C-alpha positions in Angstrom: 26.3 10.5 -0.6 23.7 12.3 -2.7 20.1 12.1 -1.6 17.7 11.6 -4.5 14.2 10.3 -3.5 12.3 9.2 -6.6 8.9 7.6 -7.2 8.1 6.9 -10.9 4.7 7.8 -12.2 3.8 4.1 -12.8 4.7 3.3 -9.1 1.9 5.6 -7.8 -0.6 2.8 -8.4 1.5 -0.2 -7.6 3.5 -0.9 -5.4 3.6 2.6 -3.8 -0.1 3.4 -4.2 -2.3 5.2 -1.7 -1.8 3.8 1.8 1.5 2.0 1.1 4.5 2.4 3.4 7.9 2.2 1.8 11.6 2.7 2.7 14.0 4.6 0.6 17.6 5.5 1.5 17.0 4.9 5.2 13.8 7.0 5.4 10.2 5.8 5.5 7.1 7.4 3.9 3.5 6.7 3.3 1.5 7.6 0.2 -1.4 10.0 0.9 -5.0 9.9 -0.5 -5.8 11.3 -3.9 -7.7 14.1 -2.2 -4.2 15.6 -1.5 -3.0 15.3 -5.1 -2.2 18.6 -6.7 -5.0 19.6 -9.1 -2.7 21.0 -11.8 -1.1 18.8 -14.5 -3.0 15.6 -13.7 -3.0 13.4 -16.7 -6.3 11.8 -17.8 -6.1 8.1 -18.6 -8.8 6.8 -21.0 -10.5 3.5 -20.4 -14.3 3.7 -20.8 -14.8 0.0 -20.3 -13.0 -0.1 -17.0 -14.7 3.2 -15.8 -18.1 1.7 -16.5 -17.2 -1.5 -14.8 -16.1 0.3 -11.6 -18.8 2.9 -11.7 -16.5 6.0 -11.7 -16.3 9.0 -14.0 -12.7 8.3 -15.2 -9.1 7.9 -14.2 -6.1 10.2 -13.7 -2.4 9.5 -13.5 -0.3 11.4 -11.0 1.3 14.6 -12.4 4.8 13.8 -13.7 7.8 15.8 -12.5 11.1 16.6 -14.1 13.2 14.6 -11.7 10.4 12.6 -10.0 11.3 14.0 -6.6 8.6 14.4 -3.9 10.8 15.7 -1.0 10.5 19.3 -2.0 7.5 21.6 -1.1 4.7 22.1 -3.6 6.1 19.4 -5.9 3.6 18.6 -8.8 3.8 14.8 -8.3 1.8 12.6 -6.0 2.5 13.6 -2.3 4.1 11.3 0.3 4.5 12.2 3.9 7.0 10.9 6.5 5.8 7.9 8.5 6.3 6.7 11.2 6.7 10.1 12.8 8.7 8.6 15.7 12.4 8.6 14.8 15.5 7.8 16.8 19.2 8.8 16.7 21.7 6.0 16.2 24.3 7.9 18.2 22.6 9.2 21.4 19.5 6.9 21.0 17.1 9.7 21.7 13.6 9.4 20.3 12.0 12.3 18.6 8.5 12.8 17.3 9.0 14.4 13.9 6.3 16.9 12.8 5.6 18.6 9.5 6.9 21.9 10.9 10.3 20.2 11.4 10.7 19.3 7.7 13.4 21.0 5.8 13.0 20.8 2.0 15.5 18.4 0.4 17.1 17.4 3.7 16.7 14.3 5.8 15.7 14.6 9.5 18.7 15.1 11.8 19.2 14.7 15.5 19.0 18.1 17.3 21.0 16.9 20.3 24.2 15.6 18.5 26.8 17.6 16.6 27.2 17.1 13.7 23.6 15.9 13.7 23.4 12.3 12.3 20.3 11.3 10.3 17.4 10.1 12.4 16.1 6.6 11.6 12.4 5.6 11.6 11.1 3.2 14.3 10.6 -0.3 13.0 7.1 -1.0 14.3 3.7 0.6 13.6 0.1 -0.3 14.5 -2.8 -1.2 12.1 -6.4 -2.4 12.4 -8.7 -4.4 10.1 -10.7 -1.2 9.4 -7.7 0.0 7.4 -6.3 2.5 9.9 -2.5 3.0 10.3 -0.7 4.9 13.0 2.3 5.3 15.3 2.7 3.2 18.4 2.2 5.1 21.6 5.8 4.5 22.7 5.3 6.5 26.0 2.4 4.1 26.9 4.6 1.1 25.9 7.4 2.2 28.2 5.0 2.7 31.1 2.7 -0.2 30.4 4.2 -2.3 33.2 3.3 0.3 35.8 0.0 1.1 37.5 -2.2 3.9 36.1 -1.5 6.1 39.1 2.2 5.8 38.6 1.9 6.6 34.9 0.0 9.8 35.7 3.0 10.9 37.8 5.2 11.1 34.7 4.2 14.3 32.8 6.8 14.1 30.1 5.5 12.2 27.1 8.4 12.7 24.6 11.5 12.1 26.7 12.2 8.6 25.4 15.2 6.6 24.4 15.5 3.5 22.2 18.2 1.5 23.8 20.1 -1.7 22.8 21.4 -4.1 25.4 24.5 -6.2 24.9 23.3 -8.8 27.4 20.4 -10.1 25.2 19.7 -10.8 21.6 16.8 -10.2 19.2 13.9 -8.1 20.2 14.7 -8.7 23.9 17.8 -6.6 23.4 15.7 -3.6 22.3 13.9 -1.4 24.8 12.1 1.9 25.1 13.0 3.9 28.3 11.5 7.1 29.7 14.2 9.6 30.7 11.9 12.0 32.5 13.1 13.1 35.9 12.3 10.6 38.5 10.6 8.1 36.2 12.9 5.6 34.5 10.1 3.4 33.2 11.2 0.9 30.5 10.0 -2.1 28.6 11.8 -4.3 26.0 10.3 -5.3 22.7 10.3 -9.1 23.1 6.5 -9.4 22.9 5.7 -6.3 21.0 4.2 -8.0 18.0 0.4 -8.7 18.2 -2.4 -7.0 20.1 -1.9 -5.2 23.4 -5.1 -3.4 24.0 -4.0 -0.2 22.5 -6.6 2.2 21.1 -6.9 2.8 17.4 -6.5 6.3 16.2 -9.4 5.9 13.7 -7.5 7.4 10.8 -4.5 7.2 8.5 -1.4 9.4 8.9 -2.4 11.8 6.1 -5.9 12.4 7.5 -6.6 15.3 9.8 -7.7 14.8 13.4 -11.2 15.9 12.6 -11.4 13.1 10.0 -10.9 10.4 12.6 -13.6 7.8 13.0 -14.6 6.0 16.1 -12.9 2.7 15.7 -13.3 -0.2 18.1 -11.3 -2.7 16.0 -8.4 -4.4 17.9 -5.0 -2.9 17.1 -2.2 -5.1 15.8 1.5 -4.1 16.1 3.5 -5.1 13.1 6.8 -4.2 11.4 6.3 -1.3 9.0 7.4 -3.6 6.1 5.1 -6.5 7.1 3.2 -8.2 4.3 -0.2 -7.7 6.0 0.2 -4.0 6.3 -1.0 -3.2 2.8 -3.2 -5.1 0.3 -3.9 -3.0 -2.8 -7.1 -3.5 -4.7 -6.1 -3.1 -8.3 -8.2 -3.5 -11.4 -7.0 -3.7 -15.0 -8.4 -3.7 -18.5 -6.9 -4.1 -21.9 -7.6 -1.5 -24.6 -9.5 -3.6 -27.2 -11.4 -2.5 -30.4 -15.0 -1.6 -30.1 -17.2 -4.5 -31.2 -20.3 -3.9 -33.4 -22.1 -7.0 -32.0 -22.7 -7.0 -28.3 -21.3 -9.8 -26.2 -23.4 -10.9 -23.3 -22.5 -12.3 -19.9 -23.9 -15.7 -20.8 -23.4 -16.0 -24.6 -24.6 -19.6 -24.6 -28.0 -18.5 -23.1 -28.2 -15.6 -25.5 -27.7 -18.0 -28.4 -30.5 -20.3 -27.1 -32.8 -17.2 -27.0 -32.0 -16.3 -30.6 -32.6 -19.9 -31.8 -35.9 -20.2 -29.9 -39.0 -20.8 -32.1 -40.8 -17.9 -30.6 -37.9 -15.4 -30.8 -39.0 -13.9 -34.2 -42.6 -13.6 -32.9 -41.4 -11.8 -29.8 -39.4 -9.3 -31.9 -42.5 -8.5 -34.0 -44.8 -7.9 -31.0 -42.2 -6.5 -28.6 -44.1 -3.2 -28.1 -47.5 -4.9 -27.5 -49.1 -6.6 -24.5 -48.8 -9.9 -26.3 -45.0 -9.8 -25.8 -45.3 -10.8 -22.1 -46.7 -14.2 -23.2 -43.8 -14.9 -25.5 -41.3 -13.6 -23.0 -42.5 -15.9 -20.3 -42.4 -19.0 -22.6 -38.9 -18.1 -23.8 -37.6 -17.5 -20.2 -39.0 -20.9 -19.1 -37.4 -22.7 -22.0 -34.0 -21.0 -22.0 -33.4 -19.8 -18.5 -32.8 -16.2 -19.6 -33.7 -13.3 -17.3 -35.5 -10.1 -18.1 -32.3 -8.1 -18.3 -30.8 -10.4 -21.0 -34.1 -10.4 -23.0 -34.2 -6.5 -22.9 -30.6 -6.3 -24.2 -31.3 -8.8 -27.0 -34.5 -7.1 -28.0 -32.7 -3.7 -28.1 -30.0 -5.2 -30.3 -32.6 -6.8 -32.7 -35.3 -4.0 -32.8 -33.1 -0.9 -32.3 -35.3 0.2 -29.3 -33.5 1.5 -26.2 -33.0 -0.7 -23.2 -35.7 0.1 -20.5 -34.1 2.1 -17.7 -34.3 0.3 -14.4 -34.3 1.9 -11.0 -31.0 2.0 -9.0 -27.5 1.4 -10.2 -26.6 -0.7 -13.2 -27.0 -4.4 -12.9 -24.3 -7.0 -13.6 -25.9 -7.6 -17.0 -25.7 -3.9 -17.9 -22.1 -3.5 -16.8 -19.4 -4.7 -19.2 -17.7 -8.0 -18.4 -14.0 -7.2 -19.1 -12.9 -10.8 -19.4 -15.8 -11.7 -21.8 -15.1 -8.7 -24.1 -11.4 -9.3 -24.2 -12.0 -13.0 -25.1 -14.3 -12.0 -27.9 -11.6 -9.6 -29.2 -9.0 -12.3 -29.2 -11.2 -14.9 -30.8 -12.6 -12.8 -33.6 -12.2 -14.6 -36.9 -10.2 -11.7 -38.3 -8.5 -9.8 -35.4 -9.3 -6.1 -35.6 -6.2 -3.9 -35.1 -6.0 -0.5 -33.5 -3.1 1.7 -32.5 -3.0 0.0 -29.1 -4.2 -3.5 -30.0 -2.2 -5.2 -32.8 -2.7 -8.9 -33.3 -1.4 -11.4 -35.9 -2.2 -15.0 -36.1 0.5 -17.7 -36.3 0.9 -21.4 -35.6 3.2 -23.7 -33.8 4.8 -24.7 -37.1 3.8 -28.4 -36.6 1.1 -28.7 -39.3 3.0 -31.5 -41.2 4.5 -33.1 -38.1 3.5 -36.7 -37.5 6.2 -37.9 -35.1 5.7 -37.7 -31.3 5.8 -35.8 -29.1 5.4 -32.9 -31.7 2.2 -34.3 -33.1 0.6 -34.6 -29.7 1.6 -31.1 -28.9 -0.1 -29.9 -32.1 -3.3 -31.8 -31.2 -3.4 -30.2 -27.7 -3.0 -26.5 -28.8 -5.6 -24.6 -30.7 -5.1 -21.0 -31.8 -2.0 -18.9 -31.4 -1.9 -15.1 -31.7 0.9 -12.7 -31.2 0.1 -9.3 -29.8 2.7 -6.9 -31.1 1.2 -4.1 -29.1 -1.1 -4.0 -26.1 -2.2 -1.2 -23.9 -3.4 -1.9 -20.3 -4.9 0.5 -17.8 -4.4 -0.3 -14.1 -6.5 1.5 -11.6 -6.3 1.5 -7.8 -9.7 1.6 -6.1 -8.5 1.2 -2.5 -6.6 -1.0 -0.1 -7.1 -3.2 3.0 -4.9 -4.0 6.0 -4.5 -7.1 8.2 -6.1 -9.4 5.6 -7.3 -9.1 2.0 -10.9 -9.5 2.9 -10.9 -6.7 5.5 -12.7 -3.4 5.1 -11.6 -1.6 1.9 -10.3 1.9 2.4 -11.0 4.0 -0.7 -8.2 6.0 -2.4 -10.1 9.1 -1.5 -10.6 8.8 2.2 -12.9 11.8 2.3 -15.2 10.0 -0.3 -15.8 13.1 -2.3 -14.0 12.3 -5.6 -15.6 10.1 -8.3 -12.3 9.3 -10.1 -9.5 6.8 -9.4 -5.7 6.9 -9.8 -4.5 4.9 -12.7 -1.6 4.4 -15.1 -1.4 3.1 -18.7 1.2 0.7 -19.7 2.2 -0.7 -23.0 3.6 -4.1 -23.9 3.4 -7.3 -26.0 2.1 -10.8 -25.5 1.4 -14.3 -26.6 -2.2 -15.6 -26.7 -3.0 -19.3 -27.1 -5.9 -21.6 -26.7 -6.2 -25.3 -26.1 -8.0 -27.6 -28.5 -11.6 -27.3 -27.6 -12.5 -31.0 -28.4 -9.5 -32.4 -26.5 -10.2 -30.1 -23.6 -13.8 -31.2 -23.3 -12.8 -34.9 -23.4 -10.2 -34.4 -20.7 -12.5 -32.3 -18.6 -15.3 -35.0 -18.7 -13.0 -37.5 -17.0 -14.3 -38.4 -13.5 -10.8 -38.6 -12.1 -10.2 -35.0 -13.2 -13.5 -33.8 -11.8 -12.9 -35.5 -8.4 -9.5 -33.8 -8.2 -10.9 -30.4 -8.7 -13.9 -31.0 -6.4 -11.5 -31.1 -3.5 -10.1 -27.7 -4.5 -13.6 -26.4 -4.9 -14.4 -27.4 -1.3 -11.3 -25.6 0.0 -12.3 -22.5 -2.1 -15.8 -22.5 -0.5 -14.1 -22.3 2.9 -11.6 -19.6 1.9 -12.0 -16.0 3.0 -11.1 -14.8 -0.4 -13.8 -16.8 -2.2 -15.6 -13.8 -3.6 -12.5 -12.3 -5.2 -11.5 -15.6 -6.8 -15.0 -16.3 -8.0 -14.8 -13.1 -10.0 -12.1 -14.8 -12.0 -13.3 -18.4 -12.1 -17.1 -17.9 -12.3 -19.6 -19.2 -9.9 -18.2 -22.8 -10.3 -14.5 -23.7 -10.2 -13.9 -25.8 -13.3 -11.0 -28.1 -14.2 -10.1 -25.9 -17.2 -9.5 -22.9 -15.0 -7.0 -24.8 -12.8 -5.4 -26.3 -15.9 -5.1 -23.0 -17.8 -4.0 -21.1 -14.8 -1.2 -23.6 -14.0 -0.2 -23.7 -17.7 0.1 -19.9 -17.7 2.4 -20.0 -14.6 4.6 -22.8 -16.2 4.8 -20.8 -19.4 5.9 -17.6 -17.7 8.6 -19.5 -15.8 9.8 -21.1 -19.0 9.7 -17.9 -21.0 11.8 -16.2 -18.3 14.7 -18.5 -19.3 14.3 -17.9 -23.0 12.9 -14.4 -23.7 15.2 -12.2 -21.6 12.4 -11.0 -19.3 12.3 -11.8 -15.6 9.2 -13.6 -14.2 8.2 -10.3 -12.4 8.1 -8.6 -15.8 5.5 -11.0 -17.2 1.9 -11.2 -16.4 -1.0 -13.5 -17.0 -4.7 -13.2 -18.0 -6.6 -16.5 -17.8 -9.8 -16.9 -19.9 -11.3 -20.1 -18.6 -15.0 -19.6 -17.7 -17.1 -22.5 -19.1 -20.3 -20.4 -19.2 -18.6 -18.1 -21.7 -16.9 -20.9 -23.6 -13.4 -19.7 -22.8 -10.3 -21.8 -23.0 -7.2 -19.7 -23.4 -4.5 -17.7 -21.7 -2.6 -14.5 -22.4 1.0 -14.1 -21.3 2.2 -10.5 -21.7 4.6 -7.9 -20.6 3.4 -4.4 -19.8 6.2 -1.9 -19.2 5.4 1.4 -17.4 6.7 4.7 -18.8 7.6 3.1 -22.2 6.0 3.2 -25.6 6.0 -0.6 -26.1 8.8 -3.1 -25.6 11.6 -4.6 -27.7 9.7 -7.6 -29.1 11.6 -10.3 -27.2 8.4 -12.0 -26.0 6.6 -11.9 -29.4 9.7 -13.4 -31.0 9.5 -16.4 -28.6 5.9 -16.9 -29.9 6.9 -17.4 -33.5 7.4 -20.9 -34.9 9.2 -23.1 -34.1 10.2 -21.3 -30.8 6.9 -21.5 -29.1 6.5 -25.3 -29.8 10.0 -25.9 -28.4 9.2 -23.7 -25.3 6.0 -25.7 -24.7 7.8 -29.0 -25.0 10.5 -27.9 -22.5 7.7 -26.6 -20.3 6.1 -30.1 -20.0 9.5 -31.7 -19.4 10.3 -29.3 -16.6 6.8 -29.5 -15.0 6.9 -33.3 -14.9 9.4 -33.2 -12.1 9.8 -30.8 -9.1 12.7 -30.8 -6.8 10.2 -31.1 -4.0 8.7 -34.3 -5.4 7.2 -36.6 -4.4 6.0 -34.4 -1.6 4.8 -31.6 -3.9 3.1 -33.9 -6.4 1.2 -35.8 -3.7 0.2 -32.8 -1.6 -3.5 -32.6 -0.8 -3.4 -29.0 0.1 -0.7 -26.4 0.3 -0.2 -22.7 -0.2 -2.4 -19.9 0.9 -5.7 -21.4 2.3 -4.6 -24.8 1.1 -5.9 -23.8 -2.4 -3.0 -25.4 -4.3 -2.2 -29.0 -4.9 1.0 -29.9 -6.8 2.4 -26.4 -6.9 5.2 -24.8 -4.9 7.9 -22.2 -5.2 10.2 -24.8 -6.8 7.9 -25.5 -9.7 4.9 -23.3 -10.3 4.6 -20.2 -8.1 5.3 -16.7 -9.5 5.8 -13.2 -8.0 2.5 -11.8 -6.7 2.5 -9.1 -9.4 2.4 -11.7 -12.2 -0.6 -13.7 -11.0 -4.1 -12.4 -11.0 -5.3 -15.1 -8.5 -2.7 -14.6 -5.8 -0.7 -17.8 -6.5 -3.7 -20.0 -5.7 -5.8 -22.6 -7.6 -2.7 -24.3 -9.1 -2.1 -28.0 -9.8 0.8 -29.2 -11.9 -0.7 -32.8 -12.0 -3.6 -31.6 -14.2 -1.0 -30.5 -16.8 1.4 -33.4 -16.8 -0.5 -36.1 -15.0 -0.1 -38.2 -11.9 -0.6 -41.7 -10.6 -4.4 -41.4 -10.4 -5.2 -38.3 -12.5 -4.6 -37.9 -16.2 -2.9 -34.7 -17.3 -3.9 -32.7 -20.3 -0.4 -32.9 -21.7 0.4 -36.3 -20.2 0.6 -38.0 -23.7 3.2 -35.3 -24.7 5.2 -36.0 -21.6 5.1 -39.8 -22.1 6.0 -39.5 -25.8 8.8 -37.1 -25.0 10.3 -39.5 -22.4 10.1 -42.4 -24.8 11.8 -40.4 -27.6 14.5 -39.4 -25.2 15.0 -42.9 -24.0 15.2 -44.2 -27.6 17.7 -41.5 -28.6 19.8 -42.4 -25.5 19.7 -46.1 -26.4 20.7 -45.4 -30.0 23.6 -43.2 -28.9 24.8 -45.9 -26.5 24.7 -48.6 -29.2 
């Protein structure tokens, strides 16, 4: 069998980014830090908005290679090294610690004791800690861990080990590590290997040198090398949108209040005089604006530069990616660029008066088709053990000011809800009480800070509604557009302080100049209306009902209500909120909570019943 080890350029950020362990053709590797990337042929990825937001100088993609191989010396692509270094032979069961000097270009590791030498297999378990460190298990210590310290010191051979399988037991109990040193024979099975055992952390990752190790006192956990908690990438993304002539502020509502204030014109006239402080104070008291926002508005109005403050840029000075993207989509006349092509369409229901089509038309606002989108995805670091653990930067030496990134191209469907209908539904006390319970669970969740970056400081009913709608739409489109759910992604724009009320469902394909148009075609009338109607019909019933619909807390951190794998969850790469904050009841309604599309569901059932009765008669 030919051996071709490949990692595509787009995979060097996700899922095989810095710090990730992956298997390929029976071998196991880990991606090294960007400090080890070859300096030649790196490709610059442009995204000024994302770079400003993350406070870096720019982004680079891994150098491409002709055949995308990384198992040859001095390859121009992103480097990967073999991990774990402890391997075993499936024939003689000898364990060998594989070193860089043992590597032979283009060849897998082979057993030196057997003839012909079979390929060595990597050990299944590794150790991690919450500081982000990863290392091999000390298998010699494990084999001798049931002996006293004095007895362990008598065994001077640390690499004469065998990984044995017993026929008298099953599972992990059948596996054991045995020391074959003369006169030793220490052994221990792997029945209780998972968890913490008092082992010491190495203080570094496999690609770091010994002198880079830190003093780490975090408890070590032993996990399988493919465990879900071994690697949590921290990925940021931004769409390439046209430059806007008019600035958009973090709190546009507050900015409008400032512009409409009676003293605003007077402040602009005396902005450079001592009298300005009096007007500023009165405007701040009346509108709730802070000094940073006033400085930005004055700079926009008068043309004077924004006063430079000490220290790093404040939140008001850094771009809000979600806010700017929302403004680009909601522009009265969408501006088109080479990588951002929009066209407005409708559901095709303008003249429709029969239900449920009329109800669907009343619930949906604007519909845009994005024939071309460009997205930049950057990896800033990763965590281990849990998502809220210490973040390890992609450059573990902390010398570089750039991040690894890839640019991907795709297409999408952008739609908004009707603003008036959404406000009326959101004001219902039953809806607000339902979301209040989710807000309490979010306050107790360890990932609160990450989710609040998406939802704003206050979890609103519209976010849960729109987020769930995006999931349901992706699931429905996967049946009709030809894309799998893992190929579609969401962006939810639902922050009330920025007057957002829409979603973007898009596909972004790496290593391709756009896609085939299948998703955009589904957004054209009357296909999108039919898709939305089938979406509400499918969401009204889950195979796990009534348990799913009546659940008071399920999923990660109990942050979901009526949402499970049978009805609303997506692959992790498709959801920007980690499959949390979902509630199908807010979309289609329940016994005690009105759903936004409940009238459409009710009318659809009535129409179906009438049609069935007419057919029967």
